[in-house]
C-alpha positions in Angstrom: 0.0 0.0 0.0 1.2 3.5 -0.8 0.0 6.5 1.1 -1.1 9.7 -0.9 -1.7 13.1 0.6 -0.5 12.4 4.1 -2.7 14.1 6.7 -1.4 16.9 8.9 -0.3 16.0 12.4 -3.2 14.9 14.7 -2.8 17.8 17.0 -3.6 20.3 14.2 -7.1 18.9 13.4 -10.0 17.7 15.6 -10.4 14.0 15.7 -13.7 14.1 13.9 -12.1 15.9 10.8 -9.1 13.7 10.2 -8.9 11.8 6.9 -7.0 8.7 6.1 -6.4 8.0 2.4 -5.5 4.4 1.5 -4.5 3.5 -2.1 -4.5 -0.1 -3.1 -1.8 -0.8 -5.8 -2.5 -3.4 -8.4 -1.1 -4.2 -11.9 -4.5 -5.2 -13.2 -6.8 -2.5 -11.9 -6.7 1.3 -11.9 -5.7 3.1 -8.8 -8.6 3.7 -6.4 -8.6 5.8 -3.3 -10.8 5.0 -0.3 -11.3 7.7 2.3 -12.1 6.6 5.8 -13.3 9.2 8.3 -12.1 8.3 11.8 -14.9 8.5 14.3 -14.5 9.2 18.0 -14.6 6.1 20.1 -17.8 5.5 22.1 -17.4 4.0 25.5 -20.3 1.9 26.9 -20.9 0.3 30.2 -21.5 -3.4 30.0 -24.7 -3.9 31.9 -26.4 -7.4 31.6 -29.9 -7.3 30.3 -32.6 -8.2 32.8 -34.0 -11.8 32.4 -37.0 -12.0 30.2 -40.2 -13.5 31.6 -41.6 -16.0 29.2 -44.7 -14.8 27.4 -46.9 -17.8 26.6 -49.5 -18.1 23.9 -53.1 -18.0 24.9 -55.1 -21.2 24.8 -58.1 -21.8 22.7 -61.4 -21.1 24.4 -63.9 -23.7 25.4 -67.0 -23.2 23.2 -69.7 -24.2 25.7 -70.5 -25.4 29.2 -73.4 -27.5 30.5 -74.3 -26.4 34.0 -77.4 -28.4 35.1 -80.2 -27.4 32.7 -78.3 -24.3 31.5 -76.1 -24.2 28.5 -73.4 -21.5 28.2 -72.0 -20.9 24.8 -69.5 -18.4 23.4 -69.9 -17.2 19.8 -68.8 -14.0 18.1 -67.8 -12.1 21.3 -71.1 -13.0 22.9 -71.9 -15.3 25.8 -75.3 -17.0 25.4 -77.0 -18.5 28.4 -79.8 -20.9 27.4 -82.2 -22.5 29.9 -85.6 -24.2 29.5 -87.3 -21.0 30.5 -85.3 -18.1 29.1 -82.2 -17.1 27.1 -79.7 -14.4 27.9 -77.0 -12.9 25.8 -74.1 -10.9 27.3 -71.6 -9.1 25.0 -67.8 -9.2 25.7 -65.2 -6.8 24.2 -62.1 -9.1 23.8 -61.6 -12.4 22.1 -62.6 -15.2 24.5 -59.7 -17.5 25.5 -61.1 -19.3 28.6 -64.6 -20.4 29.7 -65.1 -22.0 33.1 -67.7 -22.2 35.8 -70.1 -24.1 38.0 -73.8 -23.7 38.9 -73.0 -20.5 40.9 -70.7 -18.6 38.6 -69.4 -18.5 35.0 -66.1 -16.8 34.3 -65.0 -15.7 30.8 -61.4 -14.7 30.2 -60.3 -12.7 27.1 -57.1 -11.9 25.2 -57.2 -8.3 26.3 -56.9 -9.3 29.9 -60.5 -8.7 30.9 -62.5 -11.2 33.0 -66.3 -11.3 33.1 -68.1 -13.1 35.9 -71.8 -14.0 35.2 -74.6 -15.6 37.2 -75.7 -18.6 35.0 -79.3 -18.3 36.0 -79.7 -14.7 35.1 -76.8 -13.7 32.9 -76.0 -10.7 35.1 -72.5 -9.6 36.2 -71.5 -10.8 39.6 -68.3 -8.6 39.8 -67.4 -5.5 37.8 -65.4 -6.3 34.7 -61.9 -7.1 35.8 -58.7 -6.6 33.8 -55.3 -8.0 34.6 -53.5 -6.2 31.8 -52.4 -9.5 30.2 -54.2 -12.1 28.2 -56.0 -14.8 30.2 -54.8 -18.4 29.3 -56.4 -20.5 32.1 -59.3 -20.1 34.5 -61.0 -22.2 37.1 -64.2 -21.6 39.2 -64.9 -23.6 42.4 -67.8 -22.3 44.5 -67.1 -18.7 45.2 -63.5 -18.8 44.2 -62.1 -17.8 40.8 -58.5 -18.4 39.7 -56.9 -17.2 36.5 -53.5 -17.4 34.9 -52.3 -14.8 32.5 -49.7 -15.2 29.7 -47.2 -13.2 31.7 -47.5 -15.8 33.3 -49.0 -14.9 36.7 -51.8 -16.1 39.0 -54.8 -14.3 40.4 -57.3 -15.7 42.9 -60.5 -14.0 44.0 -63.0 -14.9 46.7 -66.3 -13.8 45.2 -68.0 -13.5 48.6 -69.6 -10.6 50.4 -67.6 -8.5 50.2 -65.4 -9.9 47.4 -61.7 -9.7 47.8 -58.4 -10.7 46.0 -56.6 -13.5 47.9 -53.6 -13.8 45.4 -52.5 -11.0 43.2 -50.1 -11.2 40.2 -48.1 -14.1 41.7 -45.5 -15.1 39.1 -45.2 -18.6 37.6 -42.3 -17.6 35.4 -39.7 -19.6 37.4 -41.2 -23.0 36.5 -43.5 -22.3 33.4 -42.1 -21.8 29.9 -43.1 -22.6 26.3 -41.5 -26.1 26.8 -43.1 -26.7 30.2 -46.6 -25.4 30.0 -49.7 -25.5 32.2 -52.1 -28.4 31.5 -54.4 -28.0 34.6 -55.5 -25.3 37.0 -57.6 -26.4 40.0 -58.8 -25.0 43.3 -59.0 -27.3 46.3 -61.9 -27.3 48.7 -59.7 -25.4 51.1 -59.1 -22.6 48.6 -55.6 -23.5 47.6 -54.6 -23.2 43.9 -52.9 -26.1 42.2 -51.1 -26.0 38.9 -50.2 -29.1 36.8 -47.5 -28.9 34.2 -46.9 -30.8 31.0 -44.0 -32.8 32.6 -46.4 -34.1 35.4 -45.0 -31.7 38.0 -47.5 -30.1 40.3 -47.3 -26.9 42.3 -49.6 -25.5 45.0 -49.5 -22.0 46.2 -49.4 -21.5 50.0 -50.8 -18.2 51.2 -49.4 -18.9 54.7 -45.8 -19.4 53.4 -46.2 -16.9 50.6 -44.6 -19.1 47.9 -45.2 -22.2 45.7 -44.9 -25.7 47.2 -43.9 -28.7 45.0 -46.5 -31.5 45.5 -45.7 -33.7 42.6 -42.4 -34.5 40.7 -41.5 -36.2 37.5 -38.6 -38.2 38.9 -40.6 -40.4 41.2 -40.5 -44.2 41.4 -43.5 -45.0 39.2 -42.9 -48.8 39.3 -42.9 -49.0 43.0 -45.7 -46.5 43.3 -48.0 -48.8 41.4 -47.4 -51.4 44.0 -48.4 -49.3 47.0 -52.0 -50.2 46.8 -51.7 -53.9 47.3 -48.5 -53.8 49.4 -46.7 -56.4 47.3 -43.5 -56.0 45.4 -43.3 -57.6 42.0 -40.3 -55.6 40.8 -37.1 -57.7 40.9 -34.7 -54.8 41.0 -34.9 -51.9 43.5 -35.2 -48.4 42.2 -32.1 -46.3 41.6 -30.9 -44.7 44.8 -31.6 -41.1 43.6 -35.0 -42.0 42.4 -35.8 -43.8 45.7 -34.6 -40.7 47.7 -36.7 -38.4 45.5 -39.8 -40.5 46.0 -39.3 -40.6 49.8 -38.8 -36.8 49.8 -41.9 -36.2 47.7 -44.1 -38.4 50.0 -42.8 -36.4 53.0 -43.6 -33.2 51.0 -47.1 -34.2 50.3 -47.7 -35.0 54.0 -46.4 -31.5 54.9 -48.6 -29.8 52.3 -51.7 -31.7 53.7 -50.8 -30.6 57.2 -50.4 -27.0 56.0 -53.9 -27.0 54.4 -55.5 -28.8 57.4 -56.5 -31.8 55.4 -56.3 -34.7 57.8 -57.5 -37.5 55.6 -55.2 -36.6 52.8 -52.2 -36.4 55.3 -53.1 -39.9 56.6 -53.2 -41.2 53.1 -49.7 -39.9 52.2 -48.3 -41.1 55.6 -49.7 -44.6 55.0 -48.1 -44.5 51.5 -44.8 -43.5 52.9 -44.8 -46.3 55.5 -45.7 -48.9 52.9 -43.1 -47.6 50.5 -40.3 -47.8 53.1 -41.4 -51.2 54.2 -41.5 -52.6 50.6 -37.9 -51.3 50.2 -36.7 -52.8 53.6 -35.6 -49.3 54.7 -35.8 -50.1 58.4 -33.9 -47.0 59.5 -36.3 -44.5 57.9 -39.3 -46.6 58.8 -38.3 -46.6 62.4 -37.9 -42.8 62.3 -41.4 -42.3 60.8 -43.1 -44.7 63.2 -41.3 -43.3 66.2 -42.4 -39.8 65.3 -46.0 -41.0 65.4 -46.0 -43.0 68.6 -43.9 -40.5 70.6 -45.8 -37.4 69.4 -47.3 -35.2 72.1 -50.3 -34.5 70.0 -53.4 -36.7 70.8 -54.7 -36.4 67.3 -52.6 -36.8 64.1 -54.1 -36.2 60.7 -57.5 -36.2 62.2 -57.2 -39.6 63.9 -56.3 -40.6 67.5 -52.6 -41.2 67.8 -52.6 -44.8 68.9 -55.3 -45.8 66.5 -53.2 -44.3 63.7 -50.2 -46.2 64.9 -52.1 -49.4 64.8 -53.2 -48.9 61.3 -49.7 -48.1 60.2 -48.4 -51.3 61.8 -50.9 -53.3 59.8 -49.3 -51.8 56.7 -45.9 -52.8 57.8 -47.1 -56.4 58.6 -44.7 -59.1 57.9 -42.7 -57.1 55.3 -40.4 -55.8 58.1 -41.1 -58.2 60.9 -38.4 -56.9 63.2 -39.7 -53.3 63.0 -43.3 -54.5 63.4 -42.4 -56.5 66.6 -40.5 -53.5 68.2 -43.4 -51.0 67.7 -46.1 -53.5 68.5 -44.6 -53.8 71.9 -44.5 -50.0 72.3 -48.1 -49.7 71.1 -49.3 -52.3 73.6 -47.3 -50.6 76.4 -48.7 -47.1 75.5 -52.2 -48.5 75.3 -52.0 -50.1 78.8 -50.9 -46.7 80.3 -53.8 -44.8 78.7 
């Protein structure tokens, strides 16, 4: 390369007006001059971009519901209530994405974030038209409770009582919901807790007392042994992998704690019985002793809605001859405790 018209010293011109001329020399082409204007360097601070919350596509709406003798149908931004005596039509502004309800309330969610709550017998609004600001993807009605999930994704739960109130507001699901791990079910328990089921069979329940989500189901559980819990017999020749076994034990403990948190005694007893049976089938005497000892030595007279010693007796029937040594030890303790009471 051969330089033409060398520029003056840098100190004589501002940086923005300096010119650099570069002449490529070739035997085959004519001489060409390319002028490059030097630009002042721009300094930028490297700031990481905030994490993006997944925005999920809305689900297709259910076209109709049958609530007793009333048919609820969505068509062309209208909700039509048809009963043997009368028909009501209620207009909605947005595109309907969800339709749910029972005989006390019908909820219609739209892609503009609005939520309509109707009485199925009269077609009148129960609540003012609500709007979350994000498209509604799932909804569930149980009694006087209404739960919706938006495509943010976030959860809302209302108690449509007198007066109505919001129990859960804009609670994020972004940590465990994505386009590859989407919601397949939204339910409200009889105690008013919201449960979310995902496409990988994981289940979450929101605890208002703890202020966070609790895992109540997991994909890495021991399915082969779980199928044998009902009859108490093991037909599997090989025990589960150690990690799978420990995860299953942990999740059974987790479900017991979730039932206790929600005050559901019968459900807690069911999971406790399943845990004892699972430990007995796997000959895990150490953990089995720990669980049984916690029951028989508890200071609470009632455990999971049942008298402590009666519960202990039913658990020992589950252990049976599978772990004879553990059964004999705790049968003696149960007889001794019963004689003192």
